[in-house]
C-alpha positions as CSV (number, residue, x, y, z in Angstrom):
1,X,31.1,-30.5,43.9
2,X,31.5,-28.9,47.3
3,X,34.3,-26.8,46.0
4,X,32.2,-25.9,43.0
5,X,29.5,-24.6,45.3
6,X,32.1,-22.4,46.9
7,X,32.7,-20.7,43.5
8,X,36.1,-22.5,43.0
9,X,37.0,-21.9,39.4
10,X,39.7,-24.6,39.5
11,X,37.1,-27.1,40.6
12,X,34.9,-26.2,37.6
13,X,37.9,-26.4,35.3
14,X,38.8,-29.9,36.6
15,X,35.2,-31.1,36.1
16,X,35.2,-29.7,32.6
17,X,38.5,-31.4,31.8
18,X,37.4,-34.8,33.2
19,X,33.9,-34.9,31.5
20,X,33.8,-32.7,28.3
21,X,35.0,-35.5,26.0
22,X,32.6,-38.0,27.3
23,X,29.7,-35.5,27.2
24,X,30.6,-34.5,23.6
25,X,30.6,-38.2,22.6
26,X,27.1,-38.6,24.2
27,X,25.8,-35.5,22.4
28,X,27.3,-36.6,19.1
29,X,25.9,-40.1,19.4
30,X,22.4,-38.6,19.8
31,X,22.6,-35.8,17.2
32,X,25.3,-36.8,14.7
33,X,25.9,-33.0,14.3
34,X,29.4,-31.9,15.5
35,X,28.5,-28.2,15.8
36,X,25.2,-28.9,17.7
37,X,27.0,-31.3,19.9
38,X,29.6,-28.8,20.9
39,X,27.0,-26.2,21.6
40,X,25.0,-28.5,23.7
41,X,27.9,-29.6,25.8
42,X,29.0,-26.0,26.2
43,X,25.4,-25.1,27.4
44,X,25.4,-28.0,29.9
45,X,28.6,-26.8,31.5
46,X,27.5,-23.2,31.5
47,X,24.3,-24.3,33.2
48,X,26.2,-26.3,35.7
49,X,28.3,-23.2,36.6
50,X,25.3,-20.9,36.7
51,X,23.2,-23.3,38.9
52,X,26.1,-24.5,41.1
53,X,24.4,-23.1,44.2
54,X,21.0,-24.6,43.4
55,X,21.6,-28.2,42.3
56,X,22.4,-31.2,44.6
57,X,24.5,-33.6,42.6
58,X,25.2,-37.1,44.0
59,X,26.6,-38.6,40.8
60,X,28.2,-36.0,38.6
61,X,28.8,-38.2,35.6
62,X,25.1,-39.3,35.5
63,X,23.9,-35.7,36.1
64,X,26.0,-34.4,33.2
65,X,24.9,-37.2,30.9
66,X,21.3,-36.7,31.7
67,X,21.7,-32.9,31.2
68,X,23.2,-33.5,27.8
69,X,20.4,-35.9,26.8
70,X,17.8,-33.5,28.0
71,X,19.5,-30.6,26.1
72,X,19.5,-32.7,22.9
73,X,15.8,-33.3,23.4
74,X,15.2,-29.5,23.7
75,X,17.4,-28.9,20.7
76,X,15.3,-31.3,18.6
77,X,12.1,-29.7,19.8
78,X,13.4,-26.2,18.8
79,X,14.5,-27.6,15.4
80,X,11.1,-29.3,14.8
81,X,9.4,-26.0,15.8
82,X,11.5,-24.0,13.4
83,X,10.8,-26.5,10.6
84,X,7.1,-26.4,11.3
85,X,7.1,-22.6,11.4
86,X,9.0,-22.5,8.1
87,X,6.5,-25.0,6.6
88,X,3.5,-23.0,7.8
89,X,5.0,-19.8,6.4
90,X,5.7,-21.3,3.0
91,X,3.8,-18.5,1.4
92,X,7.1,-16.5,1.4
93,X,8.6,-18.8,-1.2
94,X,5.4,-18.7,-3.2
95,X,5.7,-14.9,-3.3
96,X,9.3,-15.3,-4.4
97,X,8.2,-17.7,-7.1
98,X,5.5,-15.2,-8.2
99,X,8.2,-12.4,-8.3
100,X,10.4,-14.7,-10.4
101,X,7.5,-15.3,-12.8
102,X,6.9,-11.5,-13.1
103,X,10.6,-10.9,-13.7
104,X,10.6,-13.6,-16.4
105,X,7.5,-12.1,-18.0
106,X,9.0,-8.7,-18.0
107,X,12.2,-10.0,-19.5
108,X,10.2,-11.9,-22.2
109,X,8.3,-8.8,-23.1
110,X,11.6,-6.8,-23.2
111,X,13.2,-9.4,-25.5
112,X,10.0,-9.4,-27.7
113,X,10.4,-5.6,-28.1
114,X,14.1,-6.1,-29.2
115,X,13.0,-8.8,-31.7
116,X,10.3,-6.5,-33.2
117,X,13.0,-4.0,-34.0
118,X,15.2,-6.5,-35.9
119,X,15.4,-6.7,-39.7
120,X,12.6,-8.8,-41.1
121,X,14.5,-12.0,-42.1
122,X,16.5,-11.9,-38.8
123,X,13.2,-11.6,-36.9
124,X,11.5,-14.4,-38.8
125,X,14.4,-16.8,-38.3
126,X,14.6,-16.0,-34.6
127,X,10.8,-16.5,-34.1
128,X,10.7,-19.7,-36.1
129,X,13.7,-21.1,-34.2
130,X,12.9,-19.9,-30.6
131,X,9.2,-19.5,-30.5
132,X,8.1,-22.3,-32.8
133,X,11.0,-24.6,-32.1
134,X,11.7,-25.3,-35.8
135,X,15.1,-26.7,-36.9
136,X,17.4,-24.7,-39.1
137,X,16.7,-27.0,-42.1
138,X,12.9,-26.5,-41.7
139,X,13.4,-22.7,-41.5
140,X,15.5,-22.7,-44.6
141,X,12.8,-24.5,-46.5
142,X,10.0,-22.3,-45.2
143,X,11.7,-19.0,-46.0
144,X,13.6,-20.3,-49.1
145,X,17.2,-19.6,-48.0
146,X,20.2,-21.8,-47.3
147,X,20.8,-23.3,-43.9
148,X,23.9,-21.2,-43.7
149,X,21.8,-18.1,-44.1
150,X,19.5,-19.3,-41.3
151,X,22.5,-19.8,-39.0
152,X,23.9,-16.4,-39.9
153,X,20.5,-14.7,-39.2
154,X,20.1,-16.6,-36.0
155,X,23.6,-15.6,-34.8
156,X,22.9,-12.0,-35.8
157,X,19.6,-12.0,-33.8
158,X,21.3,-13.4,-30.7
159,X,24.1,-10.8,-31.0
160,X,21.5,-8.1,-31.2
161,X,19.6,-9.4,-28.1
162,X,22.9,-9.8,-26.2
163,X,23.9,-6.3,-27.0
164,X,20.6,-4.8,-25.9
165,X,20.5,-6.8,-22.7
166,X,24.1,-5.7,-22.0
167,X,23.1,-2.1,-22.5
168,X,20.2,-2.7,-20.2
169,X,22.4,-4.4,-17.6
170,X,20.7,-7.8,-17.7
171,X,23.4,-9.9,-19.4
172,X,25.2,-10.0,-16.1
173,X,22.3,-11.7,-14.4
174,X,21.3,-14.3,-17.1
175,X,22.5,-15.8,-20.2
176,X,20.3,-16.2,-23.3
177,X,20.4,-20.0,-23.1
178,X,18.8,-19.9,-19.6
179,X,16.3,-17.3,-20.7
180,X,15.0,-19.3,-23.7
181,X,15.1,-22.6,-21.9
182,X,12.9,-21.1,-19.1
183,X,10.6,-19.2,-21.4
184,X,9.8,-22.1,-23.8
């Protein structure tokens, strides 16, 4: 320690070599976080170097261990403070959720506009299927066509919507399955 106080870099290097593994183990035992442990040990050794003229150390091993434990305590205080601030400012996620709702509403309205432009039978099959949740067999009975005709019209409706969304640039962002699962 007396060499360290005289700004001897070799003395600091020797202290580091002797104690860094033990300090890393202490930090890891208290935090169970490898990255945080390394950061804490690094900070403790940097602090030792920066305060080498100010501190009186009688037992270097105990001093370093206590410094590591105190740094872990400060680390947890900072993390708890960050968590608390994030929890208090939760409104940001609510805003994001509101924006997502607006986006979904806009998309639903856009798709409704596409559906309105479809041929009548195609539009009916699509609405019965997606908006009313009817099965193909129920739709076939209701509009007096075969189930194959219902499937063909539903496939045609989905192709029309996909093409329009692709032209609008939205197909990259979402698939129709996700859209209709979300909008139901």
